[in-house]
N, C-alpha and C positions, 0 to 999 in steps of 0.2 A: 505496499500499499504506500503511496507517494505522502510522505510527510514533509512541509517545509523545514529545513535546516535551521533558519535563523526565521526571527520575527520580521515581517515586512514593514519597514519606516513609515510614516507618512508621506515624507517627502518621495520616495519610490514609488509609491501607492498613487500618489497625485500626478507624480510627472508620467505614469503609464496611463491613466486617465485624461491628460490632456486635451486630447482631440476628442472626446467626446462631450460634444455642446450642441446646442440648439443653431439654427443654421438663421441667419438673418436673410429676410425675403429680399428681393431685387424690387424696390418701390422705386417709380420714375413717376416724376409730375408730366400728366397730360395737359398740353396748352389748349388741346381742343376743347376740352370739357370742364379744365380749371381743378381736377383731382388728380388724386394720386392713385396709381394702377400697379398691380405687378407686370415685369415684363413680359412679353409676347402672350399677353391675354388681352380679351377683349375688355373695354371699360363697360361698366355697370350701365353706363346710358347706349351701350352699343358700338362705340368707336373703335376703329383700329387703323391704327398708322393714318389719323386724321379725317378719315373717310367714314360714314356710318355703315355699318356692315349686317346690324342685328337692330330689331326694333326692341325699344325699351321695354322692358317689363316690370309690372308692379304685382303686388300682392293683390288687389282687386282684379286683376285679368286671369289669374288662375282659379278664381271661384266661379 
């Protein structure tokens, strides 16, 4: 059975886990709508690269 020979210090443990973290989403300002949106995604108002590609949806349209 594998048993550690020495106690793992806090520094060793934390340096090993240093790359495990949340990624920051790539948010960009959309000049067309005046809002922030994720890169390579359609804005909530239906715009992509300055053109309207989809109709704006709201919660009242779905009911």
